[in-house]
N, C-alpha and C positions, 0 to 999 in steps of 0.2 A: 520659607521654602519647605516643600513636602519632604518628609523623612524617607530615606532610601529603604526599600523593601527588598530583602535578599532571598532569592530562590535558587535552589540547586536542582539540576536536571541530570539524570543518568540515561543515556541512550543505550542501544545494543549495537553490535557491529553490523555492517551492511548499510549501504547508501539509502535503501528504501525504508529503513527504520530510522535512520539519522534525520533525514529531511523533514518528515512530518512533525517530530517532537521539537526540532529547532525552529521550524516555521511557526509552530504554536508560540514559542517564546518571542519570536519577532512580532507576532500579532499582539502579544501581551505588552511588550515594552513600547510598542507604537501607541497603544491605548493609554498606558501608564508610564510616562517617561521617567518617573522616580523609582521604577523597579530595576533591579540589577540581577542578571541571571548568570550562573556559572554552569556551563554544559560539560559534563564529564563523559568522555567517549572511549569505551574499550575497543581494542582492535585485534583481529586475528592476523598475525604477520604485520608487515609495514602498512600503515594506513593508506588506502587507495588515494591516488591523485585527485579523483573527483571529490572526495570528502575534504581533503586539505584545501583545495581551491574554494570549495563551497563555504567552509568555515572562515576563510579569509575575508569574505564579503559581509560579515556580520557587523551590526552597529556597535558603538563603543560600550554600550551598557549590557552587552552579552559577551562573556569570556568563554573560551573553549580550552579544554585540557585533554590532550591525547594521553591515555594511560600507557605504561610500558606494554608493548605488544606481546600477545600470547603466541608461542611458537606452534605451528600446525603439526610439527613432528610429534608432539605429545598425543595427538589423536590417532585412533585406529584408521587405517585406509578405508575410504568409502563411507565414513560416518555420515549419517543423515544430517542435512543442513541445519535443521532446527536444533539438533543436539550440539552441533559445532557452535552455533550462536550461544546456546545456553551454557555450554562448558566454558566458552570464552569469558562470559560474564562471571561465572562461578570462580574461575581461576583469577579473575581480576578483583575479587572482593577485597583482599587486603589493601590493594592500591586505592580502591574506591573509598574504603574506610579512612585511609590515611589522608586523602585529599579532603574529605568531608570534615574530619577532625581539625585539620589545618585551617580550613575555611571558617569553621564555627568558633575557632579561637580568636579570629579577627573581627567577625561580624555576627550578628544574630540571624540565623537562618529561620525564615518563617515557614517555608514549605520545601518538601523534597518530592520531586516528580520523577517517576521512573517508567521506562518502557516495560511492557509486559514480561519480556525475557529477563529483566533485571529485578524480578520480584523479591529476591533475597535481600536486596539493598534496603527495602522498607524496614527491616529490623533495626537499621541504624537510626531511624527517625526518632525513636524514643530517647536514645542517648543524646540526640541533638536538640531535643525539646521542640521538634518541628512537626507540622502536620504532614501526612503522607498521602500521595496520590499515584494512581496508575495513569499513564497516558496510553490509550488504546488507539493505534494508528488505523485500525480497520473499521468495518461497518458495525452498526448496532446489532445486526444479526450475528456477526462473529462474536461479539461480546456476550450476547444472549446464550450462544452455544457454550462459551467458556463458563458462564455462571451456572448453567444447567447441567454441565457435563458430570460433576460428581454424583448428582441424582440419577442421571441416565446410566452412569456406570453401575450403580447399585441395582437399578430396576431391570436393565436389559442383560440377559444371560448369554446371548449369542453375539457373534460379530455384527457390528452395525450394518456392514455391507450386505449381510444375509437377511436383514429384516424385510418382510413382505410389505409392510405398511410404511409410508413415509413418516419421518420424525416431525412432530408439530411443536416447534418452539413458539411460545406465546407471542402473538402479533406478527409472526414471520410467515413467509411463504413455506409450505410443507417441503421437506427435503428428503430425498432418498438417501439411504446410508452411504451409497457410493459417492454422493456429492459432498460428504463431510470432508474436512481436511485430511491430508495424507496420513498423519500419525494415527488417526482413528481407524484406519483400515486394517490394522493388526494390533489387537488390544494386549497382546503379550509382549509387544516390542518396547524397547527402551524409549523410543520417541513418544509412544502413547503415555507411558508412565510419567515422562517429563511434562507432557501437556497437562495431564491430570493433576500433577503437583502444582503447576502454575495456576490451574483453574481453582484449586482449593485455596490458594493463597490470595485470590482476588478480594476475599471478604475482610482481610486485615487492614485494608486501606481506609483512610477517612473519606476519600472520594475517588471517582473515576472520571477522567477527562476523555471525551470521545470525539474522534474525527468523523462525526456524523451530524446530520441536521434533521430537525423535526419534519420538515416538509417532504423529505425524500423517504424517510422511514418512520412515519408517524406511529404505526401499529407497534413496531419493535421497541421504539423508545418509550412509549407510554406503558407498554407491558413490562419493560425493564424497571421503570419507576415504581410500578405496583409491586413487582416481585422483591425489590430490595427494601421496600416499605420504610424508607427513611433511615435505614441502618447505615447505608453508604450513600453519599450524595453523588448524583450523576450530573455531568456537565457536557451536554452535546454542543460543541463549539465549531463544528465543521461548516462547509468544506475547507480544510486547511491544505493548501497545495503550494508548490514552489512557483513564484512568479517567473515568467519568462524574462531572460535578459535581452539586451539589445543586440540582435544578431543579423541585421539586415543583409550583411555581406555573405551570409551562409549560403552554400550551394543549393540546399533544399528549398530555401525561401525564394531564391532567385528563380529556380525551376517552377515553383508553384505560381509565381507571378505571371507566368506565361500560359497557365491552364485555365479553362473555363470555370465559372462558379460551380461549386458543389460537385465537381466531376471526379475528384481524386480520392481513392481509398488509401488511407495511411495504414501501414502494417508495421507493428512493433510489439515485441514480446517483453518489454520492460527492461530494467537494468540488469536482471539476472537470468531471464528466460532463454532457453536454448532448445533447438529441435534436432532430431536425428537426421542423418544424411538422406534417408528415404523420404522423410517428411518434407525436407527442404525441396527435394525434387518435385514432389507432388504439389507443394504450394506454388512453386515457380510455374509449373505447367498449368495449374488452376488459374493463376493470375493471367497468364497468357490466353488461356481458353475463354476467359470471361470477356476479353476485349475492352475492359475498363482501364482507365488511367490509374496508376498506383505509385506510391512512394514507400519503399520497403527498407527498413533498417535491419540489416542482416548480421547475425553472429555466426562464428564458426560452429559446425555441428557438434553435438554431443549426445550420448545416449542417456545422460542425466538431464532432466528438464530444467534444473536450476544451476547448471554448471558455472554460469557467469556471475552468480549472486555474490560470492565472496572473493572471486579472483577472475580476472579477464584472461581470455585465451590470447596466445601470442600470434596465432596464424591469421593470414589475410582471408577474411570470410568470402570475398567474391569468387575465389578460385573453386568454391564448392557448388557453384550454380551449374545447372545442366548446360552442356555444350551448345553454344550458339544462342543461348537465352537472351543475353544482354543485347546482342546485335538485332535479334528478331523483335525485341520489345522497346528499342531505343526511342521510338516515336511516342510511345504511350507511358513508359515507366522510367523511374529512377531508383537504383539500388545504391544505398550508402552503407559503409562499414560501421557497425557497432554502436554509433551514437548519432542522434540528431536533436535539434532544439524542439522538443515535443510540444511544449506549451504554445510556442508561436505557430507551429505547424497546425495544431488543432484549432487555433484561432484564425487561421488563414481562410479567406472566403472561398478558395478553390477546393477545400477539403470537405467531402460529403459523407465520409464514413471512416470508421476506425476498426481494423481487425486487431484485437487486443487479447492479451493473456488475462485480463480482468484483475490485475493487481489493484488494490484499492486506490493508490495514488493516481494511476492512469484512469481508473473509472471516474474519480472525482474531477480530474482535468477534463475528461470528455463531457461530463455533465456541465461543468462551468462554461464550456465553449459550445454546448448544444449539439454535439456530434453523436449520432447513433452508432451502435457497435455491432460487430460480429464477434462473438465470444469464443475464445480458444484457451480455456484455463490449463495451466501447467502444474502448479504446485501450491502449497499452503492452503489458504481458504478460498482460492480463486474459483473453484467449482460452485461454491455457495454464492459468490458474487454473480456468477454467470446465470444461475437459476433466478436470483432476484431481478436481474436486469431483463431477462427474457420473459419470465413468467409473471412477476409481480408488476414491474414498471412498464413492461412491454416496449422497451427502447432498444432491444437487441435481438439478433438472430443467432441461433445456436446450431452450428453444423454437426452432422452425424459422424462419429468415429466408427471405423469398421472393427471387426473382432480383434485385429492386431493393434488397435489403438491408433490407427492412421486415418487422417481425413484425406479421402481420395480426390484427385484433380477435378473430376466431374461434379462432386459435391461442393467443392470450393467455388468453382465457376458459377454454379447455380445460386449459391447463397450470396455471392458478391453481386450478381446481376439483380437479385431480388432486393437487396439493400439499396443499391445505387440507382436502379432504374424502375423498380416495381412500385405498385401502389402501397404495399406493406411498408416499404422503406420510407415512402413519403409520409405515411402516418406516424412512423417512429420519429422522423425528423421533427414533426410538429410537437409530439409529446416531449421530446428532448428540449425543444425551445422553451416550453413551459417550465420544465425542470430547471433550465438555465436561469430563468427569471426568479424562480423560488430561491435558488442558491445565492444569487446576487442580493436579493432582499434579506435573506437570513444573515448575511455578513454585514450589510450596510446599516440596516435599522431593525432587523427582525430578531428571530428567536436566538440565533447564535451570538449576535452582538450583545443582547441583554444577558445571556448566560455568562459570557466572558466578563462583562462588567460586574456581575454579581460575584463571581469568583475573585476578581481583583479586589473588590471592595471587602470581601471576607479577609483576604490576606492583609490588606492595608490596616483594617481594624485590629487584627491580631498583632501585627507588628508594632502598633502604637501602644499596646498594653504593657 
C-alpha cells in the first residue's frame, strides 16, 4: 500500500479565498488517494454558514480545522477589507503554529501550502522540515504584478494612477495605473504597505501554485517562468473552481428551463460585491430598457463595494428595487436575493451572457461554461481581470462609468443589447467556446493535469525519503 503523504494548508478568511485552495486539495487527493490534507481556516467572527456547510462536504482524506475566531471589535471602524483579512491571519498565527506543531508531532508533514494573505505562516515551514508553497487564487497577471511590485515601487516615484503611460508587465496586456488593485491607488496607505510586504515575501517560498492555465494566459505564465529563473518553481494547475451541486429544484433553474436558448443575461457581483442604491436603480432601469431576459442575484445596497465579503447584510434586498420594477419585468426577468447556484446557471443552455464583477472564481466559471461577459469590476484585482478579458482575450464588453463612478441606464442597455443580440457578442461567444475547450483539455489531459501530477510526484518522492 502507498505511504500516506501529509500536507497542511492554511487559507485566509472569506469564502472566495477558502474555496479555491480547498478545491485544489480536492483535485490533489482525487489524483493521489494516498495524500492526506489538513486545512486550517482562520475566521473573523463566527465562521459563515456557507464555509461550514462547504467544509462538511469534503472527502475523508481532507480534514478541516476552524481556528478560534478573531473578534472584529479589535479592528478600527471602516478598516480596508484586505487589511481585515491580513490582520485576521496575523492575529491567528499563534493558533496556526499550535495546530501545525500538534500535527507534526503525529505525522511527517511534507508540504505547507498557504494562501497569499497567510504569508507569515511560511516561516513555520523550516521548523516543520516541510517544503513551503503559496497558493495564488488569482490570475497569472495578478501574480506577475505581485512579483514585480517591489521593483515598480522603487522605480516609480509618483502615484501609479497618475502615470501617463500604461504599466507593461512581461507577457501581460498593458495596464493603466487606475486599473491596478485598490491598495495601489494610494501608496502612503496601510493597505498598500501591507500589499508590498506580501509581494516581497513571495520569493521565500519553494514554489507557487497558480489557479491559472497556460492556454488562457500563455504570455504571462511563460514570462513569469523566465523572470523567476528556476529560483521558485511555478505550478499553473487551473482552472480550479467549485463544481455545482445537484439543485434541479432551485427556483432559478426551473425558471431558466422555460427560457429560449442563449437568451438570458445572468447578473451577479460575486459572494462579496455590493452596489450603491443609486447604482442599483440605474442597473434595474438599464435591464428593463434593454428588453433582454435576465436573472439577477441582488444584494442590499452599500456604499462599500465589498460590504458582503466578510459579513452578509440582514436586510431583504428586493425592497431596494425601483417602484414597480418587478411587476413591469416579470415576463422577462427574475430577481433573487443574495445567492444562486452560479455554476449550474452558467452551464444552463438558456444563459447567453454574464454581467460580472470579474472576481477570478467567477471569471474561470464563465470560461469553463463558455459564457461571454460584461465586466463590472468592484474591488481587489477585478479591474485587471476586466482589462484582460476585454482587451487581450476579447471575450467581454466593458461599460463606461461616468465621472461619479456610476454606469448609467442607457449605457447598461446598450452594452447588454450588444452582447446578447449584436455581431460583436456573437464573435465573443465563439471565442469563449474555444477557451472552454482549452480549459477542459488542460484539466483532463493537458498542461494543468501534467503540472499537478509533477507536483504530487515531487511530494511523494520527498515523503518517501
